[in-house]
Structure formats: C-alpha cells, structure tokens
N, C-alpha and C positions, 0 to 999 in steps of 0.2 A: 743363762741370762741373769744379769743382776736383778734380783727380786726385791731388794731393799735399798734405801739410799746409802750407798757405800761412802760417798764423798759429800762433805758439807759444801754449800754454795757460798763462796767467798770471792771477792773481786780479783784478788791477786795471788791466790794460791789454791792448791788442791789438797784438802785435808782429809785423812782417814783417821777417825778418832777411836776406832776399835779394829782389831785384826779379824777380818772376815775370811776364814779359810776357804769358804765356798766361792769367793771371788778372788782368790790369791792369784790365779793366772792372769785375770784382767788387770789386777793391781800391778803385777810385774810389768805389764806393758805400759800402763799409763804413768808409772813412776820411773820409766826408763830415762836415763841420762845419756846424752850423746853429743857429739860435736860434728858429725858427718864423717869422721875418720874412725872414732871409737864409739862403740855402743855398749853400755852396761844396762841390762834389764834390771828392773827394780826388785831383784831378789833380796831376801833378808840377808843381813851381814853374815850370819853364821851358816848360810847356805841351805839350811833345811828348817822347816818344810819348804818345798818349792814345787812349782808346776812345770816350769821350763827354765832351766839354767840358761843364761844367755850372755855371752861376751862376743862381740862381733867387731871385725875390722873391715872397713869398706873395701870390697874387691877381693877379699880372701874367700876362696871357694874350692870345692873339690869337684872333679869330673865324675860322671857316672853314665852308664849306657842308657839311651832312651828306648823305651819299650815300643815295639811295632809288631802288630799281628802280621802285617804285610808291609815290607819296606818299599819305598818308591824313590825315584830319582829326585835329588834335591832335598831329601829329608835330612835334617841335622843328625849326626851320629852320636854326639855326646851332649848330655845335659850338664848344667852347672848348679851347684847348691851351696849357698852360704853356710859356713860351718861355725861351730862354737869353738872359739880359740881359747887361749890361756886365761883362766879366770883369776883376776887380781882383786876381786871384791871380797874374797873370803877372809873373815876374821872369826875364828872359833873361840869359844869361851868355856872354861870349866870353873865352876864355883864350888869350892871344897870338894873336888873330885866329881861333881855332878855336871854333866854336859848341859850347857845352856840351850835348851830345846823347848820352844813354846808349847809343844804338844804335851809336855809333862809338867809336874808341879802346878803352880797357880800363876796365871798371868794377871797381875793386878791392874795394869793399865798398858795401853800400847797406842802410840800415835805416830803417824808419818805425815809430813807436810812437804809438798813440792812448792817451793817459793819461786814464782815466775819472775820476780824482779831480781833476785840474787842468783838464780840458776842453781840453787842448792837443794838437795833432798835431805831433810832432817828426820831423825827418828829418835824417840825417847820411849822407854818402857820400864816398868817395874815388874820384877818377877821373883817369886818365891820358889826355891828349889824343893824337890820332894823331901829333902831333909830339913827344910824349914828356914834356910838362909835366904834373905831378901837382898837384892841388888837393884840398882838403877843403872841402865845402860843408855848412853846417848851416842848417836853417830851422826855425822854430816858427810855427805858424799858430793863430789863434783867431778865433772869432766870439762876440761878447760876449753873455752872458746879462743883463748889467746895463746895457749901452749898446745899445739895440735896433738902432740903425742902423749899428753899427760892426763891421767885420771888420779883422783886422790880421795882418801877417807880419813876423817878424824874420828877416833873411837875412844870413848871414856866409860869406865866402870867404877861405880861407887857403892860400897856396902852400906846398908841402911840400919842394920840392927845388931851386928856383932862383928868381931874381928873375923876376917874371911881370907882364906888362901885362894888366890886367883891364878889361873893359867890362861894366857891369851896366845893363840896360834894364828899368826898372819901368814897366809899362804898364796903361792902361785900354783894353780892346778891345771894341767892339760889333760885332754881326753876324758873329761867328766862323763859319767854315765848319764845318758839322756833317755827320756821317754821315746817310744817309737813314734816317729813323726810322719811316716809314709807307709802306704800299703804295698809299695813295690819293694820286694826283698833285695833286688839288685841295687836300688838306690840306698837302702839302709846299710847294706854291706859296704858300699863304697865310702860312705861318710862316717861309719863307726870306727873310732880310734884311727882316724885318717892322718893324724899328725905324728910323724916319726921323729924321735928325739935325735938331736944333733949335739946339744951341749947343755949341761946344767952347772950351776955355780952358786955357792953360798959363802959369804965371808962377812963376819960382823953382823951388821944390820942389813946387808945387801943380798939380794937374790936375783937370779937370772935363769931363764929357760929359753932355749932356741930349738925350734922344730921345723920340719919340712913336710908339706902335704905329699901324699903318696902318688897321686896321679896328675894334679895340676902343677906340681913342682914349685910351690911357693914357699919361701922361707919366712917364718914368723918368729919374732923375738919379743919377750916381755921381761922387764926388769923392775925391781922394786927396792926402795930404800925406806927407812923408818926413823922417826924421832920418838923416843920413849921417855915419858916423864912419870915418875912415881916415887914412892918412899925409898929410903935407903936400902930396903930389903930387895929392891927390884933387881932381877937378873935376866940376862938374855942369852940365847944360844941359837945357832942357825944350822941348817942341814939342807941337802938337796939330793934328788935322784932324777931319773929320766923325766918323769912327769910331775914332780912336786918339788917346790922350793918352800921352805918353812922357817919362819922366825918364831921362836917360843919365848914368851915373856912370863916370868913368875914373880909374884909379889904377895906379901901378907899385908892387908890393909885393915885399918880401924874404921869404924863408921865416920863419915865425913871426909876421909881421905879418898883420893882419886888416882886411878891409873889411866894415863892418856897415851894413846898411840896415834901418831900421824904417819900415814902410809902414802907414799908417792909411787905411782906405777907408770912406766913408760912402755909404749907399744910401737912396733915398727914391722914392716914386711916388705918383701920384694920378690919379684919373679926372676931377677937376673943378678942381683948383687951377691957377693960372697958372704960366707958366714962371718968373717971378721968385720966386714963392712956393716952388716945389719946389727951385729953385736955392738959395734962402736956407735951406731946411730941411736940405739936406745939408751946407751950409757951417757951419751952427750945430752940427750933430752932430759935424762934424769939429773945430770949435773946442773943443767939450767934451772930445773924445777927446784932443786935443793937450794940454789942460790936465792931464789925468789921466796921460798918457804911457803908453808900452808897459808898463813894470813895474807901473804902477797898474792897468792893464787886467788883467794877469796876476794880480795880487793879488786884485782884485775877483772874477775868475772862480773862483779857488780858494776864496775865502770863501763865495761863493754855493753852490758844489758841496759844500763841507763841510757846510753846513746841509741841503742836499738829501739827501745820503747818510745823514746822522744820522737822518733821518726815513723814508727810503725803502729803505735797503739790505736785501738779503736774503742771509743766510748759509746756504750749503749745504755740509755736511760729507759727504764720501764720494764726490763726483763733481766733480773740478776743472773738467771741461769745462762742466758745467751751471753751476757757480759763475761762471765767466768769462762764459758766455752770458747769464745773467740780468742781470748788471751791464751788459754791452754793450747788452742789450735796453732796460733802464731808461734808460740814457743817451740812446739814440736816440729813445725815446718822449718824453723830456723835451725833446730838441732839436726835435722836430717841433712841440711845442706851446707852449713857454715864452713866447715873445714874439709868438705869432701874433696875439693881441689883436684879437678880433672879425674874424678871418679864418678860413677853413676849415683843418682839419688834413687834408692830402691823404693818400691811401692809401699813397703812397711818401714821405710827409713832403716834404722838399726835397732828397732824395738822388738823384733821377733823373727821367727824363721818362716813366716807365711810367704807364699809365692816363691819359696826357695831363695829369697833375698833378691829377686829379679827386679830390674827396672823396666818400665813399659812406657807407652806414650803418655801416661798420666803425668809424668814429670814435666814435659814441655807444655801440655795443655792446661794443667791445673796448678802445678806447683810453681813453675817459673814465672807465670804472670804475677803471682803474689810477690815473689822475690824481686822481680824487676822494679817494682815501685816501693819496696821496703828495704831490700838488701841486695842491690844489683850486682855486687862483685860475685855473689854466689852463682848468678846466672851465667856470667862469662865463664866461670870455671866449669859449670855443667856442660856448656856448649863446646868448650875446648875438649872435654872428654869425648863428645860425639865426633869431633874432628880427629881425635887420636884413634878412633875406631873405623875410620874411613876405609882403610885397606880391606878389612873384613867385609864391610858393606859393598865395596866395589866388587870383591870376589863373589859375593852372593848375587849381585846383579848380573855379573858375567855368567854365572852358572845358569841363570834364567834366560840368557840370551839378550839381556838388556844393557843399555848404556847407563852410566852414572853409578849411583850407589843405592842399594836396597837395605835400609837400616832394619835391624831385627825387631820383631814384635816383643820378645822378652829376652833379657840377657843380663850378664854381670860384666863380662869383659869385652863385649862387642860381637860375639858369635851368637847366632840364632839358637835359642834353647826351646822353642815351641815344637812339640812333636805333632801338633794337630794343625796341618797347613791351612784349612779353611778359615780358622780364626787367627792364625799366626802369619804365615807367609803372605796370604792374600790381603792382609790388613796394611796395604802399602801407605795408608794415610799417615803413618808415623813419619814418613819423609816430610810431608807438608806440615805436620805439627812441629817438627824441628825447625823448618824454615820459618814458620810463623814466630817461633820464639826468638830466632835470630833477628828478624825484622823489628819485633817489638823492643828487644833489648837495645839495638842500635839507635832506634828513634828516641827511646826514653832516656838514653844516656848520652847520645851524641858521640859515642866512642868510635871514631873513624878508624883508629888503629885496629881495633877488634874486627871491624867489618872487613878491612883489607886483609888481615892476617888469618882470620878464622871464619868469619861469617860468609865471605865471598865464596870460599871453597865449598862450604856446606850448601849454599844456595845454588851454585853451579851444578854440583853432582846430584842434588835432588831434582833440579829442573830437567837434567838429562834423563833421569829415570822416567819422569812423567811423559816427556816427549817420545821416548821409545816404547813406553807401555801403552800409550793411547794411539788413536788413529783418526784421520779425517774420513768422513763418509763421502758419498758421491755429491752431496749437497754442500760439503765444506765444513760441516759441524764436527767438532772434536769429541771423541768418546773415549772413556776409560772403562773397559769391560772386565768382568771376572774378578772383582775386588770385594773386600769386606770392609764396611764402614764401622763406626763406633758400636753400632747395635750388633751384638754377637748372636742374636737370634735371626739374623738375615745375612747369609754368607754367600760369597762368590756371585755377586750381583753386578749388573751392568749400570754404569752411570750413577753410582751412589752420589747423591747430591752433596753431602758433606765432603766426600773425597774430591769431587770435581771442583767445588768452589774453593777448597783449600789449595788444590793443585793449581788452579787459575791464579790465585794470589802468589803462590810459590814461583810460577813461571814469570809473572810480571816483575816480582821483586828481584829475581835473578837477572833479568835483562837490564833493569835499572842499575843494580849494583855493578854489573859488568861494565856499563858505560861510565860509572863514576870512577872505576878503578881499571882503566883500560890496559895499562901495562901488566898488572897482575893477572887480569882475566886472560890476556894473551898468553901468559905463561901456562895457564891451564888449558890452552888450546881453543879458547872461545874466540869466535870471529863474528863479524856483523851478520853473516848468513845464519849462524846458529841463534843469536839473540832474536833475529827477525822471526825465526821459526817458533821460538818460545812465545813471542808476542802474538803470532798468528794463532797458535794453539789456545792461548788464554782467551783471545777475543772470540774464538769459535767454540768455546767450551759448552758442552751440552749440560743443561740443568733441567731435569725432568719436571714436567708440570701437567696436571690434569685440569684442563679448562672446564670440563663438565662439573667437577667438584669445586673448582676454584682453589685448589691446594697444590703445593709442590709435592712431588712424590719422593719418598725416601730413596728410591732407586727406580730405574725405568720399569714401568709395569707394576710397581708395588701396590698401588691402590686397586688393582684388578685381582689380587690374590684373595683367597678365602680368609675370612676373619676368624681368629682363634675363638674357641668356645670358652669364653671367660665365665659365663654363667655356670658351666659344667665343671669348672676347675675348683677343687676344694682348697681351702686356705693352707692345709698341710702339704699341698703339692707345689708350693713355691719354696725355693726358686725352681722354675720350670725345668732347667737343664739337668736337675737331679732326678726328675720324675718322668720326663718325656724324651724321646729320641730327637736329636738335632734334625734328622730328616723331616720330622713333622713340624718342628718349629720353623725351619727354613722356608717352608712353602705356605706359611700363614702370615697374616698381618698381626703380629705381636712384637712388641718392642721391649728389649731387655733394658735399654738405657737410652737417654736422650741422644738422638742422631741427627735427624733433620732439625730438631729443636736446638741442638748444639750448634748447628750451622747458622741458625738465625741469630745466635749470640755472637759467635766469632766472626761471621761474615754478614753482620746485620745490614750493612749498606747495600747488600745485594737483594734485599727484600723491601717491599713497601709495607707501611704500617698495617693496612687492612689484611695483607697477605700473612703477616706474622700472627695476627689474631685468628684468622681462619686455620692456618697451619697448626697453631697450638691447640685449638679446639678439636681438630681432627686427630692428632696424635696422642693427646692426653688420655683418652679412654682406652688406648691399647698399650700404654707404657706401664710395665709392671714393676720397674725399678728392682730387678734382680741384680743390680750392680750398685755399689756405693758411689759411683761416679755420677749418678743421675739426679739426685735430689737437689743439689746446689744449682744445676743448670735449669731444672724446671722452676726453681725459685726465681732465678734471674728472669726467665721469659714470662712466667706468670706475673711478676711485678711489672714488666714492660707493657704487657697487653692489658693490665688493669685488674688482675685478680690478686689483690694485696693480701687478703686473708689466707688464700691458698699458698701464696709465696712464703708467707710467714711460717706456715706449717712445714713447708719443705725446708726452710732454713733450720727449723728445730731438728729435723731428721738428720741433716748434714752435721749440725753442731754436736749432737748427742750420740753420734754413731759409736763412739768408744766410751764416753763417760757413762752411757746407759747400756752399752754392749748391744746395740739394736740388731746387729747382724749375727750375734751369738758366736763371734769368732775373734773378738779382741784379744783373746788369749794368745793368738798367733802373731800379734803385733798390731800396731795402730794403722788406721787407714789414712795415710798422709795426704792423698789427693782429696779425700772428703774433708779433711781438716783444712786444707787450703781452700776448699769450697765454701767454708764459713766466711772467709774474707771476701770471696767472689760474690756470695749471696748478699752480703751487706753492702759492699762497695759498688758492684755492678748491678745488683738487684735493686736495693732500696736507694742507693746513691745514684743509680742510673748512669754510671761511668762507662764510657766506651772510648776506645782509642783508634777508631777507624780513620783512615786518611791522614795519618800523622797529625792528629789534632785530638785534644781531650774534650769530650762531650759529656754533659751531665743532664739528667732529667730526673731529679730526686723526688721521691714521695715515700711516706712512711705508712706502715700498717697501723691500725688504731692502737694496738698494744704498746707500740714504742713511742715514747715522748721525745726522744732525741737520739740522733746518730751523728757521731763526729769521727772523722778519720783523716789521715795524712797521706800524702804521696810524695815520693822523690821523683823529680823530673829535671834532667839536665842541670845539675847543681842547684836546683831550686827545691824549696820545701813548701808545699801547698797544703793548706788545711781547709777542710770542708765541714761545716757545722749545719746540721739539718734538724729542723723541728717540723711539726705538722703543718705549719703555715709559711715557713720561710727557709731559705738556705743562705748561708754566708760563706763566701769564698775569700780566703786570706792567704796572700803570698807572704810567708814568714821569712823566707830567705831567697836571695837570688835576683836575677834580672827580671824585668817586666815580662809578662806572659799573657797570651790570649787564650781564652777557653770559650767553650760554647755552653750556654744554659738554655736548653729547650730551643735550640736554633738561633738564639741571640748571642752574638760574639761579645765577650766581655774582656776588656783590657785590665789586667791586674798589675799593680805595682806594690812594692814592699810595704807591708803594714798599712795598706789602704784598703780595708775590706769592702767587698761589694755584696750587697744583699738583694735577693730576688725572691718573689713569692713562689711557693710550690703550687702545683696544680693537681686537682683531683683527677683520677683516671677516668677514661671513658667507660660508661656503664655497659657491661656485656654480660650475656648469660654465663653462669658459672659452668665450666666444663665438668664432665663426669670423669671418674677414674674406673679402672677395672674393679669389679666387685671385690671388696676386702683389701684393696691396695691404696686407698686414700691415706695420705699421711696423717699421723696422729694430730689432732687439733691442739694448739697451744692455748690452753685456757689460762 
C-alpha cells in the first residue's frame, strides 16, 4: 500500500515528483495510456526497473484449461487470459557505454506528469552515470484517441557537462519475460511465450513483427517508424529477429546539443484475416500517422480532449483531492472505452492483467451510465459487442435448457470463463444489466436506428431468458429461483430482489420495444402472445418483503438467516472470502457489496422514500465492502436518505481506490468501475440525478465540506449544465431544444441560455446507521 504521498494534488494532472520504487507497480497502472484498443502501462521508457511490463490489445487473449476438482455439466472448458503483446514503448539508452538504469549511478531528479487535458504522459529526469557523465532525458508518450491503431513517443537526450557518446535503441519486443501472475501452473504454461513468430522486418527506420497466438489463433502485428534529429554525427541502423525489431541510433553530442527520436507505433490484430492483410493494416495505419506527424498527433489529441472536457468535466469546490480524483477517473474511463469499438470494456481497462483482462457486469452497470451522458458513442459500440456475442449467449442458454440468451459472467470474447458456477453462471442478472444499458442509451440519445438494429435483439433475447428461467406460482406471482445477485456472499438464492426488479424492467422494455418495431421483432419470431407473456411476468414479479421488520429482503427468506459474527471477525480477516468458506458466508446475513441497496438506486421508483431509509439502515450494518463496486452505491443511497457526511466518506473511498491503493492491488490495474463510481457518487449522489421513467429527476444537496458542485450532461443533442451550492441549484440548457426536467418533484421547463434556479433542501434528520466493526469508511477531514 502507498504509505507516502506519491502524487501531488493538482486539478488537471497527476504529478510524481520523485521516483518511488516501492510504488512502481501502482504508478505503472495509474500512468497507463490507452484508447480502448491499445493499452501501454506506465513502464519507464527503458523498460527496467519494472513491476509488470504491459502492452495490451483489446480482445487479444490466450486460452488455457480451467481447473476443476470435479467437472460438471455446463462447466466451461477453457479460460481466457489477456496477454502481453509486442512492446513498442521500449527505448534503451547507453551513455558512454553505461546503460541508463536508474538503479545505478545517481538519479538527480525524476518527474512524471500525466496531463489530463492533453492526454500526454511527460517524463523528465537528470541522471549521472557511475562514470560521472550527466544527461537530461525527456520523453512524451501518447496513445491516440483519433488514430485508433497508433501510439507514439518523443524521446530526447541532452548531455549536461561534457561531450558524450550516446546510443539509443528503439525496439519492438515480443514474449517479454513476465513475473509469475498466477498460482495455476497450467495457466502460466499456456500464456508463457504464447506468441509464435510469423514475420519480422527491418529496413531503414522501419520495424515490423507479426505473431500468432498458440491456442486462440489470433494474429498480432506491430510496426514502428522513426524520425531522428541530431547532430551531423548521428547514424542509424536497424535489425530484426523473431521476437525483436531494433533501430539503433548513435551520436556524439556536446553539452546543449540534443538527440531527438520520434517513434510511431501501429498495432493490429485479427482472428481471421491473413498475414498479408494484417501486415498491410498496420503499415497503412503507420503511413497515416507519418503523414500527420508527431505534432499533428499531439494537436489532434488536445482538440479531442478539449471537446470531451467541455461536455464531461465536473467541478468540485472545497476538496482539491476529490477534484483531481474525479478528473483522473473520467480520463481513465474514457481511455478504457473510446476506441474499443465493438470489443469489451475490461474491468481493469487496458491498465493491467488483473481479472485476466475479463469484462463483467461492471461495464453495463457502472461504466456505461457515465459514458451515456458524457461520450455516448462509446456506449453504442460496447452494446454492439454484446450483440456480436449473442450466438455464444444463445448456445449457453440452450445448454441450460432455457430460451433466449445467457450472457457470461466473465469473458473476453463472449464465452463464459468463470469456473465457479454459483458466482458465475447463477448470476443471470448480467442479462438485465445489459438490457438496462440499452434502455438508458436509447432514451438518452434518441437513437432509434440503434434500438431497431441492435437494442431490440438484445432486449428480446434477454427477456426470453427471464421468462423461461422464472415461473408463476399457484397464486400467479412470478418467481426467479436459484440465482446469485450482485452480493457474492449470498449465492443461488430465490427471488433476489435486485435480479427480479431488473428482470421486470427488462421484460417491460422488451415488450415496448417490440411494439415500436413490429416488423423487426416479427423477424425475431416475437408475436403478441409472447409480448403479453412478458408483460404478465413483469406485472406479477415477486419482490420479497418482511412486513414485521418493514424492510425488503435481499432474497426470499434472507432476513431469517443467522447474522454473521461481525464482532468476532478480526480486521485482518477481511476480505472474508479469503479467510472463510463460502459455505459459511452463504448461510449468513453478511453482504459483500451493495445488492438490495443497488436495486434502490437503479430501480428507485419501485420503493417509497421511507422504505429506502429503513432498507438502508438495515443493510448498512452488514455490508462489509469486500468489493470495490460498493462504496459509490452506498454513497448514492446514503445521500438520498439524508446521511450526507457518510455519503461523502464513501465518495472518498471510491475516488481514491487507486490513487491511494486502498485495495492494495492497484499494481494489477485500475478499478475502472469504481472510477466510474466517482462520477456516479457526485452526479447521482450529491446531484441527486435519476433517469427513471424516461425523465431526468434531480434532488441535489451537498455535504458540508463541499462548497460547490457543477457537472454537465449530454441528452438528445442537448447540453445541460447543473451548478449546485449549499443553498441553491441552477439548471442551464447550454445547447439544444427546450427540455423539461424535475427538481424535487417540480417540473421545470428549460430553454437555451435561460437558467432556472431553485433552492436546495436539507435532508430529513435520521439516526446515523452503523457499519460492521472496523468497516466504516475513512472520514474525510
């Protein structure tokens, strides 16, 4: 865990003013650059020292056998693991025959800055070699949002005290040696040196490597070109072999002279295109980047981000740390999705190898809501990826004897990769999470073509799953039994409230979409009888409730279970799943992450105000937050029921999860869903924004620490700005046609540049709920 302030608090950048080797792994994650297609971890240019080298292409993975003590019907046979592909970041330096290695000699200064407005990672350091020669090294790195296949580095070396002979080696390296990342030797064997060489090339300043994965049969190509600027003594040569392409630059420089290398790298991959086609793909991308040039790429990046921040920025007055954190979070959410383009958005983005690079329900429930109102095109692409994987989801449902589609719990290419079925296969709620993302996107954008061409099919197939999975009892109520909700400490339960409420919305939305697009739904085999059955199931959906306690049950009978012995659980025994058997967790009242509480946020119109307050008070003392997905949701609901100080503490936990390494695993990659949760906590929590019933509702209120909160939303070609202080809120329609919104139940008509101001209201005073011993979030003083 980071035990000292590694990063300065600044509003628009992340600055590391000294190289802290003890937090190198975390810094590699937070300084990652990505565009959703390419991911470069924030490794040092020279490659060493490093914690985890990381170059990722979204979707590129290797297959490996899944371990089972006892196999069972329906268990997936193969796992998928994202792999480290060809490293194009490497630029090695020799100073008078001494390798530039920060572990030797004397490091006089070292600074890295991630500029959130320009999208560039800057580095500058001064180093004295063991032989006494001092040089200044500057580098700037980018991965382009506008040129999907392109990453680039500008690298400069300047002697400071004497004439110096320099050798710069710019490389493409495949099958780098990696630290052991898994305890399963079968997995390690499958992914070690899994890229088989097919072609290598070096000519002039150009390099190219093409490889193919051993088991997943994916072809990966990387190509590089360079612009070299230096004194007349500068010379270049190039060479290549199966796993290495290298450009070597030599020069003798006097103090004040500079050797500059601009490196452009293009990446591409395919599971079906030929070697010549993939080779030509990267060469064409490289040719385009060369025509634009380094400065052109920098200018494009800044222009793109200027537009993004104009529509997405959140201003937080009163807490500089949260201000920095929310911009850091939005930048990384954008990086994870922007150019994914019909690929998954992994739980770690492309920042590390955590979770094997898999995508979960996190994407639809946490990440896509943020992108819907800030960068909606990313949402359409992410949902088209789900549509592209429907064949695998249908086959999975058929294997279970169900209709429709059963989307995977964790995956890279659409196939289920979870070897533990109670937490994986049984978590059918992922279907409803996908459907909810479809409904939100279509409403927020008005994209009828998307609904007809993509959304409708997803809604139909997910609705069919729910109708065949559930059943009507003798009294007509509709039940969905044997499922796992968001809380992974309660598995294979009957009538999980979150699942049932989300399924109800899924069934209703599918019926309505089928009516809007009758011809297309008929092509999917939908008729009036089927849509009527969906409506009947939705209307009769069971939502468990304990009238004696006056609270909703997380699942049927949940409040009758024994309560976990929280007082007897030591702090070092968290997270519980690492110290207690799931058998014991499953039969007790203990909540890993917000479940019923999440339902109250996403399906808030299904609960009355006093029910929300009682439910929150009941589940708060048993929610241990052994998941990074919980804090932001508890923030939202704590704010709604009036516990603003507690909500603010939860916001801090979500915001600092990676900058302060709160989970002690940022080394494996960032927590993209929790970072998205910073936006959710501010906008839905303190902004009180809800989008139930195809209408924007607001009920803003700020904690004492915050003086002001301002954010923007994109909605159907409109640009809405909300500015909140402790006493008032101002709604301004900056662009677009007139719009109606709701402020605490009052309908407000907005027209362009005619702000409407309303007072905020203090929350209803309620007793502060308790948390499990030792699990209260850290207070934000």
